[in-house]
C-alpha atoms as one frame of an Amber mdcrd trajectory, in Angstrom:
protein
   0.008   0.004   0.015   1.379   3.401  -1.013   1.799   5.736   1.898   1.084
   9.406   1.161   2.419  11.755   3.832   0.577  14.895   4.712   3.721  16.884
   3.690   7.138  15.800   2.406   9.793  18.417   3.048  12.604  16.149   1.971
  11.186  15.849  -1.509  11.444  19.602  -1.911  14.961  19.641  -0.498  16.115
  17.004  -2.965  14.920  19.172  -5.859  17.054  22.140  -4.795  19.781  20.461
  -2.729  22.731  21.760  -4.758  21.615  25.388  -4.657  20.758  25.196  -0.914
  24.190  23.751  -0.041  25.923  26.414  -2.154  23.942  29.200  -0.469  24.797
  27.933   3.008  28.442  27.507   2.118  28.498  31.134   0.937  27.296  32.325
   4.370  30.069  30.337   6.099  32.696  31.732   3.743  31.581  35.297   4.359
  31.510  34.699   8.144  28.567  37.065   8.686  25.722  35.148  10.287  23.319
  37.910  11.352  22.153  41.102   9.559  24.131  40.427   6.356  23.587  40.596
   2.619  21.336  37.528   2.405  18.808  39.066   4.796  18.890  42.420   2.999
  18.342  40.655  -0.346  15.423  38.649   1.073  13.773  41.787   2.482  13.959
  43.384  -0.932  12.600  40.318  -2.737   9.661  39.892  -0.344   8.820  43.552
  -0.776   8.684  42.982  -4.508   6.430  39.960  -4.002   4.088  41.842  -1.690
   4.135  45.211  -3.453   5.384  46.925  -0.293   8.101  49.458   0.390   9.827
  48.096   3.490  10.640  44.594   4.737  12.140  43.679   8.091  13.412  40.136
   8.612  12.719  38.758  12.112  13.139  35.526  14.000   9.654  34.040  13.477
   6.116  34.745  12.269   5.021  35.173  15.892   7.635  37.849  16.417   6.479
  39.515  13.221   3.045  39.906  14.754   4.359  41.012  18.184   6.728  43.590
  16.739   4.032  44.984  14.436   1.666  45.493  17.342   4.405  46.967  19.497
   5.458  49.428  16.814   1.850  50.525  16.361   1.710  51.354  20.047  -0.741
  48.557  21.023  -0.437  47.633  24.640  -2.027  47.248  28.051  -5.710  48.083
  28.173  -6.160  47.941  24.420  -8.352  45.537  22.539  -7.537  43.852  19.237
 -10.279  42.142  17.232  -9.163  38.982  15.487 -10.550  35.735  14.141 -11.835
  32.931  16.362 -10.166  30.243  14.145  -6.417  30.339  13.697  -3.150  29.033
  15.059  -2.497  30.061  18.679   0.225  32.585  17.781  -2.439  34.957  16.436
  -3.926  35.392  19.918  -0.638  34.906  21.739   0.893  37.909  19.977  -1.902
  40.199  21.187  -1.505  38.969  24.769   2.292  39.261  24.599   2.021  43.038
  24.078  -0.383  43.344  26.996  -3.558  43.780  24.948  -6.780  41.857  25.042
  -7.908  39.659  22.109 -11.556  39.926  21.085 -12.671  37.030  18.882 -14.870
  37.418  15.879 -16.752  34.708  13.967 -15.706  33.585  10.509 -17.046  33.569
   6.980 -18.430  30.078   6.330 -16.969  30.092   2.779 -13.404  31.289   3.295
 -12.939  30.516   7.020 -11.505  33.992   7.448 -12.794  36.683   9.806 -16.327
  37.812   8.871 -16.288  41.590   8.270 -20.022  41.793   8.899 -19.430  40.702
  12.484 -16.613  43.109  13.317 -18.336  46.412  14.063 -20.529  44.991  16.775
 -17.350  44.075  18.685 -15.754  47.505  18.563 -15.519  49.383  21.866 -13.697
  52.561  22.966 -10.747  50.290  23.850 -10.462  48.765  20.413  -7.218  49.860
  18.751  -6.566  47.367  15.972  -7.931  44.623  13.693  -5.841  41.511  13.095
  -7.249  39.463  10.176  -5.667  36.133   9.250  -5.433  34.874   5.698  -6.264
  31.387   6.730  -5.130  28.330   4.726  -3.918  30.691   1.976  -7.148  32.423
   1.047  -7.080  36.229   1.531  -9.426  37.833   4.034 -11.820  40.477   2.653
  -9.365  43.280   3.131 -11.338  45.938   1.246 -14.194  45.589   3.757 -11.820
  45.256   6.712  -9.885  48.395   5.718 -13.170  50.338   5.316 -14.122  49.419
   8.867 -10.683  50.297  10.177 -10.764  53.708   8.436 -14.257  54.445   9.766
 -13.254  53.702  13.344  -9.623  54.948  13.205  -8.132  51.477  13.818  -4.768
  50.021  12.861  -4.681  46.863  10.717  -2.083  44.072  11.068  -2.390  41.251
   8.592  -1.404  37.763   9.696  -0.056  36.449   6.356   1.710  33.389   7.842
  -0.099  30.990   5.508  -0.612  33.169   2.491   2.460  34.566   0.742   1.459
  35.227  -2.832  -2.242  35.403  -2.178  -4.117  38.394  -3.619  -7.427  40.227
  -3.502  -8.197  42.413  -6.569  -4.590  41.844  -7.710  -3.292  43.420  -4.519
  -1.047  41.213  -2.430  -1.758  40.204   1.128   0.570  42.113   3.428   0.105
  45.328   1.445  -3.371  46.153   2.606  -2.851  46.884   6.287  -0.453  49.022
   8.307   1.760  45.978   8.571   1.831  42.421   7.184   3.389  39.591   9.207
   4.842  36.547   7.451   6.035  33.226   8.771   8.738  31.157   7.019   8.326
  28.159   9.292   9.527  25.047   7.380   6.010  23.814   6.432   4.919  27.133
   4.951   4.635  27.719   1.208   7.954  29.577   1.458   9.618  27.777   4.322
  13.033  28.053   5.891  15.009  25.224   7.610  14.117  26.612  11.025  12.176
  29.550  12.354  12.071  32.823  10.413   9.663  35.643   9.647   9.205  39.093
   8.184   7.150  42.265   8.531   6.299  44.326   5.516   4.806  47.819   5.418
   4.369  50.874   3.328   5.044  53.183   6.328   8.614  54.356   6.708   8.173
  55.393  10.355   6.659  52.020  11.281   9.549  50.269   9.480  12.107  52.202
  11.443  10.319  51.378  14.699  10.351  47.644  13.897  14.033  47.754  12.910
  14.731  49.341  16.271  12.623  46.906  18.286  13.955  43.782  16.652  17.500
  44.544  17.946  16.979  45.259  21.638  15.755  48.793  20.869  19.210  49.822
  19.738  20.531  51.691  16.690  23.966  52.404  18.141  25.857  49.625  19.903
  25.152  49.646  23.666  22.694  52.577  23.344  19.105  51.355  23.843  16.310
  53.775  23.030  13.491  51.304  23.692  12.825  47.950  25.340  12.702  45.684
  22.361  13.453  42.029  21.524  16.182  39.872  20.115  14.432  39.014  16.870
  16.887  38.995  13.973  16.665  36.793  10.918  19.911  34.823  10.643  21.830
  34.693   7.368  21.674  30.927   6.884  17.873  30.942   6.923  17.779  34.021
   4.691  20.194  32.361   2.215  17.876  29.271   2.003  14.842  31.415   1.580
  16.503  33.387  -1.261  17.023  30.061  -3.096  13.465  28.962  -2.458  11.863
  32.276  -3.398  12.977  31.765  -7.022  10.689  28.729  -7.160   7.717  30.178
  -5.262   5.694  31.214  -8.322   6.086  27.721  -9.865   5.286  26.028  -6.511
   2.181  28.214  -6.023   0.911  27.363  -9.483   1.367  23.697  -8.712  -0.522
  23.952  -5.476  -3.413  25.666  -7.317  -3.367  22.962  -9.975  -3.495  20.170
  -7.413  -6.326  21.908  -5.527  -8.321  22.135  -8.758  -7.655  18.438  -9.419
  -8.859  17.531  -5.949 -12.047  19.579  -6.539 -12.748  17.920  -9.941 -12.125
  14.351  -8.630 -14.158  14.826  -5.451 -17.076  16.276  -7.417 -16.921  13.492
 -10.011 -17.226  10.893  -7.270 -19.998  12.768  -5.488 -18.178  12.538  -2.161
 -20.224  14.092   0.622 -17.729  16.762   1.748 -17.620  20.575   1.520 -14.887
  21.747  -0.757 -12.753  24.856  -0.317 -13.707  27.810  -2.515 -11.937  30.718
  -4.069 -13.874  33.998  -3.941 -14.015  35.848  -7.278 -11.203  38.386  -7.501
  -9.022  36.463  -5.080  -6.043  34.164  -5.493  -5.904  31.286  -3.073  -2.394
  29.831  -2.594  -3.557  26.627  -0.833  -1.126  26.455   2.048  -3.673  23.887
   3.169  -6.346  22.160   1.125  -9.226  21.907   3.634 -12.489  20.041   3.263
 -15.345  19.895   5.744 -16.691  16.445   6.556 -19.058  14.825   9.030 -17.466
  12.481  11.603 -14.163  14.186  10.918 -12.102  12.329  13.495 -13.290   8.914
  12.247 -12.523   9.938   8.661  -9.052  11.057   9.598  -8.388   7.795  11.452
  -9.607   5.782   8.490  -7.368   7.725   6.095  -4.411   7.033   8.410  -5.237
   3.350   8.365  -4.999   3.500   4.586  -1.614   5.312   4.712  -2.884   8.837
   3.936  -1.731  11.627   6.171  -4.061  14.529   7.038  -4.251  17.332   9.567
  -6.916  19.068  11.634  -6.394  22.827  11.402  -7.764  23.683  13.877  -9.560
  21.393  16.309 -10.952  24.184  18.434 -11.604  27.887  18.508  -8.947  30.110
  20.038 -11.059  31.229  22.957 -11.429  27.602  24.073  -7.680  27.088  24.407
  -6.786  26.207  28.056  -4.180  28.961  28.289  -6.785  31.595  27.442  -9.499
  30.545  29.870  -8.395  33.046  32.511  -7.690  35.801  30.017 -10.742  35.836
  27.737 -14.368  34.729  28.003 -15.163  31.488  26.277 -18.729  32.617  25.640
 -17.825  34.408  22.400 -20.687  34.070  19.927 -18.831  32.322  17.082 -21.100
  29.469  15.974 -19.598  29.201  12.492 -16.038  28.851  13.858 -17.326  26.289
  16.362 -18.919  24.156  13.648 -15.979  24.407  11.249 -13.474  23.452  13.917
 -15.301  20.150  14.395 -15.515  19.391  10.629 -12.357  20.739   9.051  -9.745
  18.394   7.632  -6.685  19.206   5.546  -5.601  16.689   2.882  -2.047  16.365
   1.488  -0.995  19.269  -0.750   2.547  20.258  -1.599   4.260  20.993  -4.917
   5.966  17.620  -5.068   2.726  15.668  -4.645   1.894  13.775  -7.857  -1.423
  13.777  -9.625  -1.577  10.038  -9.190  -1.159  10.488  -5.437  -4.060  12.936
  -5.400  -6.164  10.295  -7.209  -5.201   7.745  -4.576  -6.172  10.093  -1.765
  -9.560  10.804  -3.351 -10.152   7.097  -3.973  -9.560   6.404  -0.332 -11.764
   9.282   0.689 -14.551   8.009  -1.521 -14.333   4.573   0.073 -14.531   6.085
   3.591 -17.186   8.788   3.205 -20.376   7.087   2.125
């Protein structure tokens, strides 16, 4: 029986091994391992990709969120409205700066924050909106920005899963005051360790983040602010520079495989809800997520047949144990609650073959009656 992993990072490495090893060797030969030419080159390239003016490499996607909020002056006593369904770092970053996360329900089609539910959550303490481009589909940023403008709120985009995604041909990360990217190894553009970046159109905000990421210091041993140690190291930047050259091709492949999944699942009349792509948007399919009844049983049955899958995410953020003493778990987010019990991500990565997709769908058809 062929085993199909949920993701195969080694397959990607094998395809670019020579270039990766050459890039790493170059860093060792230069002997500059932090804040060097590879990081500067990556910042410039990511700005080109995201149509932004300034890019600041940082240590992780989580730090990208934290530093963005800090640089915007978000802190104790403030509220930040965000989605109820995301990875924990989205809420964690808000709490890390001393602010209070307020959770909003999601759009049942895209799984992103539902703009029609935001305004009812705004209070005098609300200072920012933090939408997440979940699974690789852009949030409705035109609506979110209109709300932010009306209520004089900052916008930080969590772009961790969505590099290359667009709405109205405008890249995620370029809509808000800041866009936070993760280059965790499993991301569409993944390093070989932790790495992240903030992008912005605002020069003043960029300067603040550059200051905060290096202990609040511009001049050695002179610290103007209490910041963080959050620099992107040169080895990771060098690897990302190699991978970035392939990102357009890899994104096209993900989109092709997603379309193949859709066609095959429809042809077999499998009783699942497929992901959609809203008109005017480009989905980059970091994850290919279906909704299915008896999700846990389906996942277990797929595993028995050698097919990897992932639940992203099995619960809403406000139900996480760590947040029980910080936020109320009575948030009215029925759509997020339902989706979290039915969502299942199937294998999707550029090296996945079409035949493997067919095998996955055949197994799914045998399981879901």
